[in-house]
RODRENVO-847764 format. One record per residue (C-alpha): residue number from 1; residue in one letter; x, z negated, y. Coordinates in pm, whole numbers, plus 50000, padded with zeros to 5 digits. Example, Ala and Ser with C-alpha at 12.3 -4.5 7.8 and 13.67 -1.06 7.14 Angstrom:
<pts>
(pt 1; "A"; (51230; 49220; 49550)),
(pt 2; "S"; (51367; 49286; 49894)),
</pts>
This chain:
<pts>
(pt 1; "M"; (43380; 49871; 89868)),
(pt 2; "L"; (43458; 50188; 90063)),
(pt 3; "I"; (43196; 50097; 90324)),
(pt 4; "R"; (43366; 49763; 90377)),
(pt 5; "V"; (43704; 49926; 90433)),
(pt 6; "I"; (43561; 50174; 90684)),
(pt 7; "V"; (43369; 49907; 90875)),
(pt 8; "S"; (43674; 49682; 90905)),
(pt 9; "F"; (43894; 49969; 91018)),
(pt 10; "L"; (43649; 50069; 91289)),
(pt 11; "L"; (43630; 49710; 91403)),
(pt 12; "F"; (44006; 49691; 91433)),
(pt 13; "L"; (44011; 49997; 91655)),
(pt 14; "S"; (43739; 49860; 91880)),
(pt 15; "G"; (43923; 49548; 91999)),
(pt 16; "S"; (43669; 49268; 92001)),
(pt 17; "V"; (43563; 49228; 91641)),
(pt 18; "F"; (43240; 49039; 91669)),
(pt 19; "A"; (43124; 49221; 91982)),
(pt 20; "S"; (43170; 49543; 91784)),
(pt 21; "L"; (42959; 49409; 91501)),
(pt 22; "L"; (42680; 49332; 91743)),
(pt 23; "S"; (42688; 49676; 91904)),
(pt 24; "Q"; (42713; 49854; 91569)),
(pt 25; "H"; (42420; 49685; 91401)),
(pt 26; "G"; (42212; 49612; 91712)),
(pt 27; "Q"; (42127; 49267; 91577)),
(pt 28; "P"; (42216; 48924; 91711)),
(pt 29; "V"; (42436; 48676; 91532)),
(pt 30; "R"; (42229; 48449; 91307)),
(pt 31; "Y"; (42328; 48111; 91170)),
(pt 32; "M"; (42279; 48100; 90794)),
(pt 33; "Q"; (42343; 47828; 90540)),
(pt 34; "T"; (42510; 47881; 90205)),
(pt 35; "T"; (42288; 47792; 89911)),
(pt 36; "E"; (42581; 47763; 89669)),
(pt 37; "N"; (42958; 47802; 89664)),
(pt 38; "A"; (42994; 48159; 89789)),
(pt 39; "I"; (43288; 48395; 89746)),
(pt 40; "I"; (43399; 48570; 90065)),
(pt 41; "W"; (43587; 48898; 90108)),
(pt 42; "A"; (43779; 49054; 90397)),
(pt 43; "Q"; (44016; 49338; 90470)),
(pt 44; "V"; (44378; 49220; 90446)),
(pt 45; "G"; (44624; 49498; 90516)),
(pt 46; "N"; (44477; 49812; 90362)),
(pt 47; "D"; (44266; 49638; 90099)),
(pt 48; "V"; (43938; 49449; 90087)),
(pt 49; "I"; (44008; 49144; 89873)),
(pt 50; "T"; (43867; 48803; 89784)),
(pt 51; "V"; (43989; 48569; 90056)),
(pt 52; "G"; (43832; 48243; 89938)),
(pt 53; "N"; (43494; 48076; 89932)),
(pt 54; "V"; (43256; 47873; 90146)),
(pt 55; "R"; (43104; 47559; 89997)),
(pt 56; "A"; (42731; 47516; 89943)),
(pt 57; "G"; (42544; 47377; 90243)),
(pt 58; "Q"; (42782; 47512; 90508)),
(pt 59; "I"; (42661; 47707; 90811)),
(pt 60; "L"; (42808; 48041; 90917)),
(pt 61; "A"; (42732; 48278; 91204)),
(pt 62; "V"; (42665; 48614; 91041)),
(pt 63; "V"; (42558; 48960; 91146)),
(pt 64; "P"; (42294; 49103; 90908)),
(pt 65; "T"; (42357; 49448; 90761)),
(pt 66; "D"; (42151; 49695; 90559)),
(pt 67; "A"; (42384; 49642; 90263)),
(pt 68; "D"; (42380; 49359; 90008)),
(pt 69; "Y"; (42618; 49153; 90218)),
(pt 70; "D"; (42631; 49007; 90569)),
(pt 71; "E"; (42936; 49008; 90792)),
(pt 72; "F"; (43113; 48731; 90981)),
(pt 73; "S"; (43432; 48678; 91179)),
(pt 74; "F"; (43735; 48618; 90957)),
(pt 75; "G"; (44068; 48582; 91134)),
(pt 76; "F"; (44131; 48900; 91331)),
(pt 77; "G"; (43886; 49100; 91125)),
(pt 78; "T"; (43556; 49089; 90944)),
(pt 79; "G"; (43452; 48890; 90641)),
(pt 80; "F"; (43176; 48973; 90394)),
(pt 81; "I"; (42944; 48738; 90207)),
(pt 82; "D"; (42670; 48816; 89955)),
(pt 83; "K"; (42322; 48783; 90108)),
(pt 84; "G"; (42205; 48618; 89789)),
(pt 85; "H"; (42412; 48310; 89876)),
(pt 86; "L"; (42256; 48262; 90220)),
(pt 87; "E"; (41932; 48125; 90363)),
(pt 88; "P"; (41815; 48058; 90719)),
(pt 89; "V"; (41915; 47722; 90864)),
(pt 90; "Q"; (41629; 47484; 90792)),
(pt 91; "G"; (41417; 47334; 91070)),
(pt 92; "T"; (41610; 47197; 91365)),
(pt 93; "Q"; (41935; 47145; 91175)),
(pt 94; "Q"; (42227; 47182; 91414)),
(pt 95; "V"; (42586; 47292; 91374)),
(pt 96; "K"; (42768; 46962; 91394)),
(pt 97; "D"; (43120; 47062; 91499)),
(pt 98; "S"; (43007; 47185; 91845)),
(pt 99; "L"; (43185; 47511; 91763)),
(pt 100; "G"; (43462; 47439; 92011)),
(pt 101; "D"; (43559; 47696; 92272)),
(pt 102; "L"; (43523; 48019; 92077)),
(pt 103; "N"; (43643; 48221; 92376)),
(pt 104; "K"; (43967; 48025; 92401)),
(pt 105; "P"; (44266; 48249; 92320)),
(pt 106; "L"; (44431; 48184; 91987)),
(pt 107; "S"; (44771; 48019; 91985)),
(pt 108; "N"; (44981; 48320; 91871)),
(pt 109; "Q"; (45049; 48120; 91556)),
(pt 110; "N"; (44935; 48162; 91198)),
(pt 111; "L"; (44928; 47950; 90891)),
(pt 112; "I"; (45038; 48087; 90555)),
(pt 113; "T"; (44873; 48008; 90223)),
(pt 114; "W"; (45068; 48016; 89897)),
(pt 115; "R"; (44788; 47884; 89676)),
(pt 116; "A"; (44415; 47810; 89697)),
(pt 117; "T"; (44399; 47606; 90020)),
(pt 118; "P"; (44113; 47370; 90107)),
(pt 119; "M"; (43944; 47391; 90447)),
(pt 120; "Y"; (43789; 47067; 90574)),
(pt 121; "T"; (43515; 47001; 90828)),
(pt 122; "A"; (43738; 46748; 91007)),
(pt 123; "P"; (44115; 46678; 91026)),
(pt 124; "N"; (44083; 46431; 90742)),
(pt 125; "A"; (44124; 46491; 90369)),
(pt 126; "S"; (43831; 46260; 90300)),
(pt 127; "S"; (43595; 46478; 90507)),
(pt 128; "A"; (43369; 46735; 90343)),
(pt 129; "Q"; (43526; 47063; 90236)),
(pt 130; "F"; (43411; 47364; 90434)),
(pt 131; "G"; (43559; 47597; 90173)),
(pt 132; "V"; (43884; 47736; 90035)),
(pt 133; "L"; (44127; 48001; 90159)),
(pt 134; "A"; (44285; 48216; 89888)),
(pt 135; "A"; (44659; 48239; 89828)),
(pt 136; "N"; (44884; 48491; 90007)),
(pt 137; "L"; (44703; 48497; 90342)),
(pt 138; "R"; (44811; 48478; 90704)),
(pt 139; "Y"; (44538; 48316; 90913)),
(pt 140; "P"; (44533; 48253; 91290)),
(pt 141; "I"; (44553; 47896; 91418)),
(pt 142; "S"; (44338; 47784; 91710)),
(pt 143; "S"; (44533; 47462; 91764)),
(pt 144; "K"; (44704; 47183; 91573)),
(pt 145; "L"; (44724; 46806; 91589)),
(pt 146; "Q"; (44881; 46510; 91415)),
(pt 147; "D"; (44668; 46236; 91261)),
(pt 148; "G"; (44749; 45866; 91253)),
(pt 149; "L"; (44972; 45917; 90950)),
(pt 150; "H"; (45174; 46184; 91138)),
(pt 151; "Q"; (45031; 46458; 90919)),
(pt 152; "T"; (44982; 46793; 91093)),
(pt 153; "W"; (44643; 46962; 91081)),
(pt 154; "Y"; (44576; 47326; 91171)),
(pt 155; "Q"; (44244; 47413; 91332)),
(pt 156; "I"; (44105; 47755; 91240)),
(pt 157; "R"; (43788; 47954; 91315)),
(pt 158; "I"; (43579; 48118; 91047)),
(pt 159; "G"; (43230; 48258; 91092)),
(pt 160; "N"; (43209; 48100; 91441)),
(pt 161; "R"; (43277; 47760; 91288)),
(pt 162; "L"; (43579; 47536; 91309)),
(pt 163; "A"; (43764; 47418; 90999)),
(pt 164; "W"; (44084; 47224; 90936)),
(pt 165; "V"; (44376; 47288; 90701)),
(pt 166; "S"; (44641; 47029; 90618)),
(pt 167; "S"; (45011; 47108; 90653)),
(pt 168; "L"; (45043; 46961; 90303)),
(pt 169; "D"; (44850; 47263; 90175)),
(pt 170; "A"; (44984; 47543; 90400)),
(pt 171; "Q"; (45287; 47635; 90610)),
(pt 172; "Q"; (45317; 47762; 90963)),
(pt 173; "D"; (45411; 48131; 90977)),
(pt 174; "D"; (45771; 48192; 91087)),
(pt 175; "G"; (45724; 48568; 91126)),
(pt 176; "I"; (45747; 48898; 90940)),
(pt 177; "P"; (46091; 49041; 90857)),
(pt 178; "I"; (46183; 49399; 90944)),
(pt 179; "L"; (46461; 49505; 90707)),
(pt 180; "T"; (46720; 49750; 90842)),
(pt 181; "Y"; (46904; 50012; 90636)),
(pt 182; "H"; (47100; 50326; 90721)),
(pt 183; "H"; (47311; 50481; 90447)),
(pt 184; "I"; (47296; 50441; 90065)),
(pt 185; "L"; (47561; 50551; 89817)),
(pt 186; "R"; (47653; 50494; 89455)),
(pt 187; "D"; (47953; 50264; 89421)),
(pt 188; "E"; (48166; 50537; 89266)),
(pt 189; "E"; (48083; 50774; 89556)),
(pt 190; "N"; (48155; 50525; 89832)),
(pt 191; "T"; (48522; 50583; 89908)),
(pt 192; "R"; (48479; 50613; 90286)),
(pt 193; "F"; (48205; 50371; 90394)),
(pt 194; "R"; (48264; 50075; 90163)),
(pt 195; "H"; (48353; 49839; 90448)),
(pt 196; "T"; (48079; 49939; 90691)),
(pt 197; "S"; (47784; 49703; 90727)),
(pt 198; "T"; (47543; 49996; 90762)),
(pt 199; "T"; (47611; 50131; 90412)),
(pt 200; "T"; (47460; 49970; 90105)),
(pt 201; "S"; (47483; 50059; 89740)),
(pt 202; "V"; (47213; 50218; 89526)),
(pt 203; "R"; (47245; 49922; 89290)),
(pt 204; "A"; (47201; 49662; 89567)),
(pt 205; "F"; (46908; 49846; 89725)),
(pt 206; "S"; (46732; 49888; 89391)),
(pt 207; "N"; (46782; 49518; 89311)),
(pt 208; "Q"; (46647; 49418; 89652)),
(pt 209; "M"; (46337; 49635; 89614)),
(pt 210; "T"; (46283; 49499; 89262)),
(pt 211; "W"; (46302; 49147; 89407)),
(pt 212; "L"; (46027; 49234; 89657)),
(pt 213; "R"; (45811; 49399; 89390)),
(pt 214; "D"; (45844; 49110; 89144)),
(pt 215; "R"; (45730; 48867; 89415)),
(pt 216; "D"; (45428; 49080; 89511)),
(pt 217; "Y"; (45545; 49168; 89861)),
(pt 218; "T"; (45342; 49417; 90060)),
(pt 219; "T"; (45542; 49672; 90258)),
(pt 220; "L"; (45387; 49729; 90599)),
(pt 221; "T"; (45383; 50028; 90830)),
(pt 222; "M"; (45482; 49987; 91193)),
(pt 223; "Y"; (45115; 50043; 91278)),
(pt 224; "Q"; (45021; 49737; 91073)),
(pt 225; "L"; (45304; 49539; 91229)),
(pt 226; "E"; (45164; 49629; 91570)),
(pt 227; "G"; (44829; 49491; 91460)),
(pt 228; "Y"; (45004; 49167; 91364)),
(pt 229; "I"; (45195; 49136; 91693)),
(pt 230; "R"; (44886; 49208; 91900)),
(pt 231; "N"; (44663; 48973; 91696)),
(pt 232; "K"; (44431; 49250; 91574)),
(pt 233; "M"; (44483; 49263; 91197)),
(pt 234; "N"; (44475; 49033; 90896)),
(pt 235; "L"; (44787; 49064; 90679)),
(pt 236; "P"; (44912; 48900; 90359)),
(pt 237; "A"; (45165; 48616; 90360)),
(pt 238; "R"; (45415; 48810; 90150)),
(pt 239; "A"; (45480; 49105; 90380)),
(pt 240; "V"; (45786; 49294; 90496)),
(pt 241; "V"; (45867; 49610; 90695)),
(pt 242; "I"; (46138; 49843; 90558)),
(pt 243; "T"; (46318; 50067; 90809)),
(pt 244; "F"; (46595; 50327; 90786)),
(pt 245; "D"; (46778; 50441; 91100)),
(pt 246; "D"; (46933; 50784; 91166)),
(pt 247; "G"; (46758; 51006; 90907)),
(pt 248; "L"; (47048; 51046; 90666)),
(pt 249; "K"; (47032; 51267; 90357)),
(pt 250; "S"; (47106; 50968; 90132)),
(pt 251; "V"; (46764; 50826; 90220)),
(pt 252; "N"; (46597; 51124; 90054)),
(pt 253; "R"; (46840; 51124; 89763)),
(pt 254; "Y"; (46851; 50753; 89674)),
(pt 255; "A"; (46606; 50536; 89869)),
(pt 256; "Y"; (46299; 50757; 89841)),
(pt 257; "P"; (46278; 50759; 89455)),
(pt 258; "V"; (46304; 50379; 89434)),
(pt 259; "L"; (46043; 50318; 89704)),
(pt 260; "K"; (45808; 50577; 89554)),
(pt 261; "E"; (45838; 50424; 89207)),
(pt 262; "Y"; (45736; 50083; 89342)),
(pt 263; "G"; (45456; 50214; 89563)),
(pt 264; "F"; (45631; 50092; 89877)),
(pt 265; "R"; (45600; 50220; 90232)),
(pt 266; "A"; (45890; 50253; 90478)),
(pt 267; "T"; (45972; 50386; 90824)),
(pt 268; "A"; (46240; 50647; 90896)),
(pt 269; "F"; (46370; 50631; 91253)),
(pt 270; "V"; (46507; 50985; 91287)),
(pt 271; "I"; (46751; 51132; 91541)),
(pt 272; "S"; (46544; 51440; 91611)),
(pt 273; "S"; (46831; 51663; 91735)),
(pt 274; "R"; (47021; 51617; 91408)),
(pt 275; "I"; (46756; 51742; 91166)),
(pt 276; "K"; (46907; 52029; 90968)),
(pt 277; "R"; (46740; 52366; 90933)),
(pt 278; "H"; (46827; 52382; 90561)),
(pt 279; "P"; (46933; 52114; 90309)),
(pt 280; "Q"; (47307; 52061; 90292)),
(pt 281; "K"; (47505; 52045; 89971)),
(pt 282; "W"; (47558; 51678; 89882)),
(pt 283; "A"; (47891; 51547; 90013)),
(pt 284; "P"; (47910; 51166; 89993)),
(pt 285; "R"; (48224; 51145; 90207)),
(pt 286; "S"; (48028; 51283; 90504)),
(pt 287; "L"; (47736; 51149; 90707)),
(pt 288; "Q"; (47476; 51415; 90632)),
(pt 289; "F"; (47133; 51434; 90788)),
(pt 290; "M"; (46805; 51536; 90629)),
(pt 291; "S"; (46663; 51884; 90673)),
(pt 292; "F"; (46310; 51973; 90776)),
(pt 293; "S"; (46208; 52023; 90414)),
(pt 294; "E"; (46371; 51697; 90303)),
(pt 295; "L"; (46183; 51504; 90570)),
(pt 296; "E"; (45858; 51667; 90464)),
(pt 297; "Q"; (45928; 51574; 90102)),
(pt 298; "I"; (45946; 51198; 90171)),
(pt 299; "Q"; (45635; 51168; 90386)),
(pt 300; "D"; (45424; 51015; 90110)),
(pt 301; "V"; (45652; 50711; 90139)),
(pt 302; "F"; (45813; 50731; 90483)),
(pt 303; "D"; (45651; 50724; 90824)),
(pt 304; "V"; (45871; 50930; 91058)),
(pt 305; "Q"; (45942; 50766; 91396)),
(pt 306; "S"; (46196; 50811; 91677)),
(pt 307; "H"; (46565; 50719; 91701)),
(pt 308; "T"; (46588; 50932; 92020)),
(pt 309; "H"; (46692; 51298; 92055)),
(pt 310; "F"; (47039; 51323; 92220)),
(pt 311; "L"; (47102; 50954; 92297)),
(pt 312; "H"; (47260; 50846; 91968)),
(pt 313; "R"; (47614; 50847; 92110)),
(pt 314; "V"; (47863; 50604; 92263)),
(pt 315; "D"; (48065; 50637; 92583)),
(pt 316; "G"; (48440; 50606; 92632)),
(pt 317; "H"; (48411; 50228; 92614)),
(pt 318; "R"; (48229; 50242; 92279)),
(pt 319; "Q"; (47907; 50134; 92447)),
(pt 320; "P"; (47570; 50299; 92371)),
(pt 321; "I"; (47534; 50590; 92612)),
(pt 322; "L"; (47170; 50493; 92663)),
(pt 323; "L"; (47287; 50198; 92877)),
(pt 324; "S"; (47438; 50427; 93143)),
(pt 325; "R"; (47158; 50680; 93166)),
(pt 326; "S"; (46895; 50696; 93440)),
(pt 327; "Y"; (46528; 50623; 93390)),
(pt 328; "H"; (46437; 50993; 93413)),
(pt 329; "N"; (46708; 51091; 93164)),
(pt 330; "L"; (46579; 50833; 92917)),
(pt 331; "L"; (46217; 50931; 92971)),
(pt 332; "F"; (46297; 51300; 92915)),
(pt 333; "D"; (46486; 51223; 92592)),
(pt 334; "F"; (46218; 50989; 92455)),
(pt 335; "E"; (45942; 51241; 92525)),
(pt 336; "R"; (46145; 51524; 92374)),
(pt 337; "S"; (46203; 51323; 92058)),
(pt 338; "R"; (45833; 51247; 92026)),
(pt 339; "R"; (45748; 51618; 92059)),
(pt 340; "A"; (46014; 51724; 91809)),
(pt 341; "L"; (45895; 51476; 91548)),
(pt 342; "S"; (45524; 51547; 91594)),
(pt 343; "Q"; (45544; 51816; 91324)),
(pt 344; "F"; (45603; 51535; 91073)),
(pt 345; "N"; (45379; 51275; 91232)),
(pt 346; "P"; (45118; 51325; 91506)),
(pt 347; "H"; (45153; 50955; 91593)),
(pt 348; "V"; (45518; 50901; 91691)),
(pt 349; "L"; (45460; 50563; 91855)),
(pt 350; "Y"; (45766; 50360; 91761)),
(pt 351; "L"; (46130; 50372; 91871)),
(pt 352; "S"; (46462; 50239; 91742)),
(pt 353; "Y"; (46724; 50199; 92015)),
(pt 354; "P"; (47054; 50374; 91922)),
(pt 355; "F"; (47312; 50112; 91817)),
(pt 356; "G"; (47062; 49847; 91925)),
(pt 357; "G"; (47141; 49910; 92291)),
(pt 358; "Y"; (46870; 49851; 92551)),
(pt 359; "N"; (46816; 49738; 92909)),
(pt 360; "T"; (46518; 49702; 93142)),
(pt 361; "T"; (46537; 50072; 93228)),
(pt 362; "A"; (46512; 50167; 92860)),
(pt 363; "L"; (46216; 49933; 92806)),
(pt 364; "Q"; (46030; 50086; 93099)),
(pt 365; "A"; (46108; 50442; 92991)),
(pt 366; "A"; (46001; 50370; 92633)),
(pt 367; "N"; (45668; 50236; 92752)),
(pt 368; "D"; (45612; 50525; 92994)),
(pt 369; "A"; (45705; 50781; 92725)),
(pt 370; "G"; (45413; 50658; 92517)),
(pt 371; "F"; (45583; 50434; 92264)),
(pt 372; "H"; (45393; 50124; 92154)),
(pt 373; "M"; (45689; 49925; 92021)),
(pt 374; "A"; (46066; 49943; 91983)),
(pt 375; "V"; (46310; 49772; 91746)),
(pt 376; "T"; (46653; 49628; 91824)),
(pt 377; "T"; (46942; 49503; 91613)),
(pt 378; "V"; (46897; 49144; 91730)),
(pt 379; "K"; (46870; 48923; 91422)),
(pt 380; "G"; (46539; 48753; 91352)),
(pt 381; "K"; (46178; 48797; 91248)),
(pt 382; "V"; (45877; 48931; 91437)),
(pt 383; "K"; (45600; 48698; 91554)),
(pt 384; "P"; (45267; 48747; 91730)),
(pt 385; "G"; (45312; 48763; 92104)),
(pt 386; "D"; (45671; 48894; 92086)),
(pt 387; "N"; (45770; 49154; 92344)),
(pt 388; "P"; (45675; 49473; 92153)),
(pt 389; "F"; (45978; 49657; 92297)),
(pt 390; "L"; (46229; 49392; 92184)),
(pt 391; "L"; (46151; 49348; 91816)),
(pt 392; "K"; (46414; 49173; 91602)),
(pt 393; "R"; (46529; 49291; 91259)),
(pt 394; "L"; (46728; 49167; 90959)),
(pt 395; "Y"; (47019; 49323; 90771)),
(pt 396; "I"; (47056; 49262; 90398)),
(pt 397; "L"; (47412; 49365; 90320)),
(pt 398; "R"; (47545; 49531; 90005)),
(pt 399; "T"; (47740; 49214; 89928)),
(pt 400; "D"; (47452; 48971; 89991)),
(pt 401; "S"; (47313; 48794; 89686)),
(pt 402; "L"; (46942; 48792; 89609)),
(pt 403; "D"; (46945; 48420; 89693)),
(pt 404; "T"; (47070; 48511; 90040)),
(pt 405; "M"; (46797; 48771; 90069)),
(pt 406; "S"; (46539; 48513; 89964)),
(pt 407; "R"; (46655; 48269; 90232)),
(pt 408; "L"; (46643; 48538; 90501)),
(pt 409; "I"; (46303; 48681; 90408)),
(pt 410; "S"; (46101; 48389; 90277)),
(pt 411; "N"; (45886; 48182; 90508)),
(pt 412; "Q"; (46069; 47863; 90599)),
(pt 413; "P"; (45872; 47536; 90623)),
(pt 414; "Q"; (45824; 47411; 90977)),
(pt 415; "G"; (45915; 47058; 91077)),
</pts>
């Protein structure tokens, strides 16, 4: 199992998955036929899991390994299949779907499976089944079409073969939500910030995290989200990114214990100039920032990223000061923030614009400073192919019901 995880991770880093398999093993792709219904595995997020099966008699392009399994292309990663379920293609038997154009770029769209989802050899439910995709997967779509009954079919690639999934069995992916939080207080403490949208209650936050846990959501890092946006990583259908802006002391005090209890990951976008040398005495009527030791304490849950160094201010017109600064001023600040935060994280690659303010100068400076992505306060979800420096986010307010949260986060059926 560990070997599979390591192999898949290396493949992700290399870019072209199947080309990497070829160079790693030094063996050509071979077409093999399944002798029986065969379970397949793949890395999804951080885990190697069962991702479905391939029916007996189907042909796959595989790369032989020295282990007890062979490897094949699965989405944006590598699948694994037991060698005992494979045999060489007999005689002159040909692959009958002509493979399609395997070098054609994918469509920047995914399907989402909520249950065991049949894959067919043609866009017709009466055609032979190629296999089954497991529940809770995102899988890239090559193309889609409508049949004579106006039913939509999604074309996918698996093991250098083409298969078809009906829209009656799966949905089209409407993106991954990035949840935005700032400040958390107990209701009885919140005498000053009760009417601010950036402050939520401990009770509401705990209920929201419980909702995610009870529905088996995976919390993603920004690194994994980057893999999703750039079409380089397989991720589960139930996935969300949790972010906290500013680096406030309440994150350590109230958010961290809840997230740790549930085994969740989150990202802290920290204003690097406001980190305190020593922890401050708790004062809920003030906006207090975490100290160096408090930031170190939460690193088993939180990934520390940048919310700039000196740019978290507004001008005399209440506009983000970032909007009036020159390219070189922005570049200097972004680079300084990355250096200051490197003691907590050697890979400070992601930025949150102060107050959601950005312009073309900020985007250019963020890229040139070495950031890979940046988040805004524009409402919406993140999809493959989005501009990585203009990522949308969602706010779940203290007063929002869990039904409201469900509507905002859950994948919505496409027309």
